[in-house]
Every structure is written in C-alpha cells, then in structure tokens.
N, C-alpha and C positions, 0 to 999 in steps of 0.2 A: 337355051338352058333356063330352067325355072329359077326365079330370083328368090322366092320365099324360102325361109329357113324351115326345115322339117321339124315339126314338134314331136319330141320323143315321149311316148306314153310312159307314165310311171307304172311299174309292175312290182309284184312281190319280190322278184329277184333284185330289182333296183333298190328297194327299201332295205333289203338285207345288206346290199353293198354299201349303202349309206351308213348303216350302223358300223360296218367293218372299217370304213375309212373315217369314222368320227364326225360325219356330216349329220346335223340335227334334222329331224323330219318335221315338217309343218303340217298341221291338220286342223280343219275347221268343220263345223256342221253346215249342211245346206239342205234345203227342203223344196226349193222351187227353181225354175229355169233362169229367171232373171238374176237372182243372187248367185247361182252356181256359175253363170257366165262371167260375172265380175270376179269371183274368187279364183276360178280356173285361169282367167286371163292375167290375174295378178301373180300367178306362179305357185299356188298352193300345191303341196305334194299329194295329200290325201283329203278327200271330201267324205265326211261321214253323214249319211242320211240317217240322222239320229231319231230314236223314238222320243227324243226331247221335242219333236214336232207336236207331240201330245200337249206339251206345256206352251211352247212359244207360238205355235200356229193355231192350235185348237182351244187353248185356254183351260185345259184340265189341270188339276192340282198335281197329279202324278203322271208317270209315263204308262201306267197300266191300261187305260182305256183304249189306246190306239190299236187298230186292227191290222191284220196282215194285208188286206186289200188297200187300206189307207197308206201303209208303208210302201207298197208297191207303186201306188200313185205318185207319192213324193219322189221315190227313186227314179221312176220313169222321167219325171220332170227334170231332175238333176242330170241324169245320164244324157239327155238330149242336148245339154249345154256344154258338156265336157269334151275338151280336145286333148288334155294332157293328164289331168289328175287321176289317181286311183280312187274309185268309188266303192266305199264299204257301206252296206245297208244293215241297220240294226234289225235283228229278228225280234218282233214284239213279244211281250209277255204272253205266255200260254201257247206259243207256236213251236216250242221246242223242249220245254221242261217235261220230264216224266215219260215221254213216249218218243223213242228214237225214230220210229217209222214216220210219225207226224212231223218230227223235226226235219227229216230228209225231204218230205213232201213240201214243207214250208220253204225250205232253202232252195229247192229246185224251182218252185214258183217264183221266188224273188229273182233268181238268176235268169230264168226264161222270159219272164214278163217285164222285167225292168231293164235288163241289160247291164245290171251292176257287175262289179268285178270281184266281189267277195261279200261275206256276211260277218256280223259281229254278234256274239252271245255272251251273256253274263253268267259267271260261275265257274267252278273248278271241277273237283272230283265228282260232285253230285250230277253233273251233266256230261260225264265222259262218254257215255254210250251215244248220246245225240251228236256230240262232236265227231266221234269216230265214224258214224254213219254218214254225216255230211261230207267229211273228208274223203270217204271212199268213192263219192260221186265226183271227185275232182274239184270240189268247190273250196276256194280259199276261206279259211276261218281265222278271225281275229278274236282273241279272248278279252275278257274284261273282269278285273278283280278289284278288291278294295270296297269302296262304297258302290254297291250295285243298286241303282235306283229302282229296278223292278222288284227288289226285295225290301222296299221301304217299310212295309208293314211288319216285316220280321224284325228289322232293326229299330223301327219306331222313331228314328231321327236321322237327319242328314249330317251328323257330326263325323269327325275323322275316324276312320276305321283302323284296325290292326295296331292299336297302341299297346295292347296286352301281349305278352310273350306268346301265349298259345295261339292267338289269332294271327299274329305275325308269322309264326312258324307254318301255320296252315296256308297262309298266303304264299309263302316261299315254295312250299310243296306243290300247291296248285299251279303256280307259275311254271315250275319245272315239268309238271304233268302236261300242261297245255302245250309246252314246247315239244315234249316227247310224243304226244299224240299227233303233232304235225301242224299246229297253228303257226301262221306266218308272223304274227305280232300279238302283243298284249297291251291293253290299256290298263293303267293303274289309277284309280280315282280316290282322291282325298285320303292319302295315307302319309305317315311320317316320311320326310325326304330321305332320312338315313336308311330306312327300310327299302324305299324305291331304288335308291342307289345300289343297295346290296343285290336286289333282284336284277337290275339292269346289268350288273357285272357278272352275275351267275348265268344269265341267259345269252345264247348266241343270236336269238331272234330280237327284232326291235321292240323296245318297251316305250310306249307313249304315255305321258303323264297328264293328268288334269288335277291340279292341287297335290302334286307329288314331288315338288321341288325341281331343281335344275339338273340333277345328275342322271336323268333318263335320256333316251335316244331321240325323243321328240315331244311335242306338246300339242294338245287339242283344247279348244274352247268352243262353247256355243256361240255361233256367229252373232246372234242378236244381243248377247251379253257383251261381247268384245267390241261391237259397234255402238253400244250405248242405245240400242233400240228399246231394250228392256231396262227399266230404271230401278225396280225394287230389289233386284238380286245383287247383293254386294258381298260375296265371299272374299276372304283374304287372297285367294289364288287368282282372282280375276283382275286383269289389267284392261281398262277401257281405252281403246285406240281412237275413239271418236265419240261424239255425243249426238248421234243421228236423230234421236227422239226430239231433241230441242230444234234441230234444223228442220225436221219434217213438220213439227208443230207450227213453227214460225211460217213456213211456206204455205201451209194450209190456212193459217190465220189470215195471211195477206191475200190469198185467193178468195176466201170468204168475204173479206172487206171489199176487194175489187168488184166482186159480183154485186154485192149489196149497193155499193156506191156507183154502179154502172160504169166502172172503169175497165171492165172486161166483158166482152171483147170490144176492142176499138174498131173503127172503120178499116184499119190496116189488117185486122184479124178476121174480117168478114169477107164473104164472096160476093 
C-alpha cells in the first residue's frame, strides 16, 4: 500500500465550500517555477499569476505593457510547479476589454497553452459581454473590483477607491453582477473595509481582499512585497513576513568577497 498522503487539488468547488464554512482563503502571486514550488509546498490555496509580473519581474511602472504571450510564459512556469494550489492567470490589459470575441480567444489561449485553472479580469458591467463569452467556454473567471491597476491612467492615482457613495454603490452592483454572470470569486483591492465586509456578506461566492480589511473571505498579496524582496513599496495593507532583499544582498556580498579574496572555490570544492 502506498505510504504517501494524496494531495488534494484545490478547486472552485472547494473555495466555495471554504467560504461556506468560514475558512479563510490564502492567495499569493507567483511568476516562476522555483517560487511556485515553494509557495505550493507551503500550503497556499490559490496562486495568482499576476500581471504584476510587469512590475516585479520586468521593471515596468504599470501593469499595462505585459503581453498575452508573456503572461502565458509565466503561467506555464507556475503550473509546472503546482501539485495542490488553484492557479489563476491574469488576462493582461487589451486582451479582453471591448471585444468579447478577442476576450474568448485570449482566455482559451491561456487555458490551452499554460494549463492554468482559471482567469482573472478587472472590471464590472463594462466587461460583462467578455465575461459571459469566456464563461460559456467553461473557463472559470475571477473578478477584480476596486482599485483596478489596468485602469491606472483613468484613476490617475493608486489611492483607496469607492470612498464616495456613488462609487461604492457601483462596486456593490458590479460585485453582484459578477456573481450573477457566474464568476467563482471576486478580488477587492484597496477599498474601505466596511464596504468590503458588506460585499462579502452580500455575495455567496468567495471575496478575496488586498487592502480591503479583515472581513472578507481571503487575502492576496504580491509575493515579492510580502517576502521583502521589493523594498520601496510600503502601503498600509502590506505585512512583510521576511526581509529577503537583505538576506540575498548579504549572501551576494559575501560571495563577491570570497571570489575576490580567492576563498572560493577551495580545494574541497574543486575536482
């Protein structure tokens, strides 16, 4: 008889069950095989192949420049590592807005070429046709409301969204619409925690927050921020669980010194 414990894959069905029993959902971003292996092994529920790769992996100021091909490349790398987590892939800017046929083509490419388990799109009523088309193909869709980084030039700032009553009401309406269309979950980014709580209570599907307070069904952070690999980003909602930039810098400094001082490699490290 096999000794190893079977690893149960996280599914949309399980995420829904977690919300129903009040178990919080853990979610982090991942963009490459090595990092995804560590995150998956540590028991993360959901891995988001975020278009934030545009910032933390490629050094762009916004998420807008990253392409569909690049997102598929990152997603393939993550999927190869995963044994348990549910992998959601961000649809990049321009691959789904305004044309539902193109949205469906983009989503199918992501699913076929990366092996991801679902996709994420930013927006509400204005992209309902795209969401509907993608869902008719049997592709799980996660919504994203509040601060939607792909719309940064429209907002002009990364400040908290939906503080005004009209915007808050639109966010509630959009969240209910996403659920009604058939999305399996919604991310709420940088909105007042009281509003996030209200949305999480109104919806039967899981609501994942980033800067949306404690009363939602789960939390997501960018892994480079949470591990302290990126140093300059310090929003209030971010908790650093490590200071890896310091550790890595120290290791490289010692390596450089050992090479210069002829302390590496030693005879023991040579053939």
